[in-house]
Each structure stands twice: as C-alpha cells, then as structure tokens.
C-alpha positions as a printed NumPy array, in Angstrom:
array([[  7.036,   4.53 , -12.519],
       [  4.239,   2.12 , -12.332],
       [  1.243,   4.876, -13.884],
       [  3.348,   4.83 , -16.53 ],
       [  3.677,   0.807, -16.92 ],
       [ -0.179,   0.69 , -16.729],
       [ -0.537,   3.569, -19.303],
       [  1.791,   1.45 , -21.802],
       [  1.347,  -1.97 , -20.918],
       [  3.503,  -4.355, -22.772],
       [  4.517,  -2.034, -25.057],
       [  7.086,   0.516, -22.609],
       [  9.84 ,  -2.058, -21.005],
       [ 11.051,   0.311, -17.412],
       [ 14.568,  -0.376, -16.516],
       [ 15.822,   0.865, -12.94 ],
       [ 19.579,   1.416, -12.05 ],
       [ 19.929,   1.445,  -8.312],
       [ 23.038,   3.385,  -7.168],
       [ 24.294,   4.201,  -3.822],
       [ 26.575,   8.02 ,  -5.204],
       [ 23.618,   9.921,  -4.466],
       [ 24.278,  10.846,  -0.491],
       [ 24.08 ,   6.668,   0.431],
       [ 20.247,   6.238,  -0.259],
       [ 20.907,   3.002,  -1.759],
       [ 23.008,   0.909,   0.101],
       [ 23.453,  -2.856,   1.067],
       [ 23.14 ,  -5.351,  -1.382],
       [ 20.273,  -6.18 ,  -3.654],
       [ 17.908,  -8.298,  -1.676],
       [ 17.787,  -5.154,   1.343],
       [ 17.441,  -2.429,  -2.004],
       [ 14.525,  -4.101,  -3.028],
       [ 12.82 ,  -5.087,  -0.043],
       [ 13.087,  -0.644,   1.304],
       [ 10.891,   0.024,  -1.601],
       [  7.986,  -2.675,  -0.012],
       [  8.276,  -1.646,   3.221],
       [ 10.044,   1.534,   3.895],
       [ 10.276,   3.644,   0.774],
       [  7.881,   4.43 ,  -0.546],
       [  6.513,   1.062,   1.721],
       [  3.277,   0.115,   2.019],
       [  3.72 ,  -3.297,   1.005],
       [  4.717,  -1.282,  -2.446],
       [  4.975,  -3.418,  -5.773],
       [  6.556,  -3.089,  -8.879],
       [  4.274,  -3.288, -12.399],
       [  5.847,  -6.181, -14.213],
       [  7.243,  -3.469, -16.649],
       [ 10.058,  -2.529, -14.338],
       [ 13.11 ,  -4.575, -14.216],
       [ 15.374,  -3.268, -11.459],
       [ 19.516,  -4.077, -12.128],
       [ 21.863,  -4.638,  -9.716],
       [ 23.038,  -2.005,  -8.288],
       [ 26.038,  -0.055, -10.554],
       [ 27.457,   2.89 , -10.652],
       [ 26.471,   6.029, -12.593],
       [ 29.034,   8.411, -12.502],
       [ 32.947,   8.957, -12.622],
       [ 35.52 ,   6.376, -13.675],
       [ 33.19 ,   2.886, -12.893],
       [ 30.681,   3.843, -14.452],
       [ 28.49 ,   1.254, -16.68 ],
       [ 29.234,   1.871, -20.605],
       [ 25.3  ,   2.74 , -20.78 ],
       [ 25.391,   5.326, -18.467],
       [ 28.879,   7.062, -20.364],
       [ 26.949,   6.828, -23.568],
       [ 23.723,   8.086, -22.631],
       [ 25.09 ,  11.246, -21.016],
       [ 26.883,  12.407, -24.412],
       [ 23.818,  11.734, -26.184],
       [ 22.385,  14.781, -24.267],
       [ 25.064,  16.149, -21.354],
       [ 22.166,  18.544, -19.364],
       [ 19.433,  16.719, -18.94 ],
       [ 15.43 ,  18.782, -19.536],
       [ 13.574,  20.009, -17.529],
       [ 16.466,  22.331, -15.704],
       [ 15.049,  25.465, -15.732],
       [ 13.13 ,  25.048, -18.593],
       [ 12.021,  28.511, -18.174],
       [ 10.856,  27.851, -14.761],
       [ 11.78 ,  30.629, -12.423],
       [ 11.239,  28.258,  -9.095],
       [ 13.514,  26.17 , -10.049],
       [ 16.245,  28.742, -10.137],
       [ 15.389,  29.381,  -6.69 ],
       [ 17.712,  28.546,  -3.692],
       [ 14.919,  26.664,  -1.603],
       [ 17.544,  24.535,   0.524],
       [ 20.167,  27.352,   0.967],
       [ 22.926,  25.822,  -0.967],
       [ 24.107,  29.298,  -1.566],
       [ 23.382,  28.547,  -5.187],
       [ 19.845,  28.054,  -7.738],
       [ 18.706,  24.299,  -6.596],
       [ 19.028,  22.995, -10.301],
       [ 22.562,  24.757, -10.604],
       [ 23.469,  22.17 ,  -7.501],
       [ 24.971,  19.195,  -9.221],
       [ 25.187,  17.304,  -5.204],
       [ 22.781,  18.509,  -2.513],
       [ 24.06 ,  18.808,   0.879],
       [ 23.67 ,  16.192,   3.778],
       [ 23.073,  17.987,   7.154],
       [ 26.985,  18.449,   8.433],
       [ 29.197,  20.534,  10.39 ],
       [ 29.418,  22.554,   7.427],
       [ 26.722,  22.194,   4.829],
       [ 29.325,  20.034,   2.156],
       [ 28.88 ,  16.847,   0.517],
       [ 31.655,  14.315,  -0.132],
       [ 31.265,  13.189,  -3.748],
       [ 31.827,   9.692,  -4.061],
       [ 33.177,   9.154,  -7.837],
       [ 36.123,  10.969,  -9.81 ],
       [ 35.896,  12.472, -12.384],
       [ 33.474,  15.149, -11.413],
       [ 31.485,  15.672, -15.223],
       [ 29.299,  18.066, -16.57 ],
       [ 27.084,  15.42 , -17.463],
       [ 27.103,  13.871, -14.595],
       [ 23.843,  12.447, -13.074],
       [ 23.266,  15.029, -10.714],
       [ 21.44 ,  13.145,  -8.879],
       [ 18.125,  10.146,  -8.138],
       [ 15.774,  10.103, -10.597],
       [ 16.523,  11.323, -13.503],
       [ 15.245,   9.427, -16.158],
       [ 16.679,   8.524, -20.213],
       [ 13.673,   7.402, -22.964],
       [ 15.154,   5.739, -24.872],
       [ 12.925,   4.268, -28.417],
       [ 11.715,   0.545, -29.689],
       [ 15.007,   0.541, -32.363],
       [ 17.361,   2.025, -29.488],
       [ 17.852,   5.37 , -30.571],
       [ 18.077,   8.143, -28.121],
       [ 14.932,  10.003, -26.738],
       [ 15.52 ,  12.552, -24.286],
       [ 17.311,  12.456, -20.601],
       [ 14.921,  14.42 , -18.504],
       [ 16.046,  16.029, -14.662],
       [ 15.291,  14.824, -12.027],
       [ 12.879,  17.682, -10.873],
       [ 10.388,  16.156, -13.848],
       [  8.167,  13.997, -12.61 ],
       [  8.013,  10.86 , -14.149],
       [  4.286,  10.87 , -15.544],
       [  5.486,  14.238, -17.058],
       [  7.112,  12.696, -19.856],
       [  4.732,  10.28 , -21.166],
       [  3.884,  13.011, -24.258],
       [  7.486,  12.299, -25.319],
       [  6.458,   7.993, -25.102],
       [  3.47 ,   8.724, -27.604],
       [  5.253,  10.098, -29.727],
       [  7.422,   6.622, -30.177],
       [  5.047,   4.122, -28.312],
       [  1.106,   3.416, -28.649],
       [ -0.438,   3.409, -25.326],
       [ -1.996,   0.156, -24.271],
       [ -5.213,  -1.492, -25.749]])
C-alpha cells in the first residue's frame, strides 16, 4: 500500500477496513490493531503512508456486513486474479483438498483441519480472505475487484487508467 501511495501521492486515497472474520487475525480494539501493524506485523516501527486511512474494524461478509461491502461485491462477484490463466494458482499447495484459489476459507491447524466460518449466510461473492482489494475511480465508479493472491503493486496498471502519477 505504501508503495502505491508514494507512486500516486495525493491523487490516490487508500481505505483499509480491518476485519476479524478471517481466522480471527484482527482481534482487539482499533488501537491494538494499529499497534500490531507498527510492532508486530509487518513490525519494525512500520508506519502507514498519509494516503492510507484505516477505519474501525467491521464485518465485510454476512448479515452484518458493512453496506459498502455488499455494494462492492455486487459490482464484481468473483475477484480478478483468481486463476486468471495461472496454473500455479490451481494447485493445492496447503492440502485443502481443492485448489488453493478455490478454498473460500483457509483451514487452520486443528484436529480435522477445518475452520468455522464466523458469518452467515455464506455466499459465493464473499470476500475469501485478507487482502482482497477494490479499485474505485475518482468519480466513485467501480473499476475492479482483485484476488487476495494479486500483489497490491500489480493493480498499478489499472490505477494508471484513472489516476495520474504524482509529479
């Protein structure tokens, strides 16, 4: 995110929505989440760029999802980058019993390798895991939804179509 912020300067605003629906990876308060970014993951006194606005923790799936996510997911139900001709993404590298890209919720270490989904209803358009991304143009029009597997910097080519780079 920070590299995109540096590339586009004040012409790009990045909105981050912490969510604890994916393996409980964002527990605790907003302050604890922000401290974990700085001190733990990624750590090393990490600081977000000024163009990154982190919202309070919310739900992005299920009955209590933020209405913004309901709208975003209806614009493009399946993210770009999920098996877009990439044979490697069709592999089962972690032993899910299906292609990694096809696993909606990744199994955690437990007796049977299963994961309890923390939201209902479970829908095909649900955000599958952390780091799915959405691009919205400066006029508020939806541009594209990106897979958790697509590196953030790889969406720059789409950003270039709607936002000029910083001087």
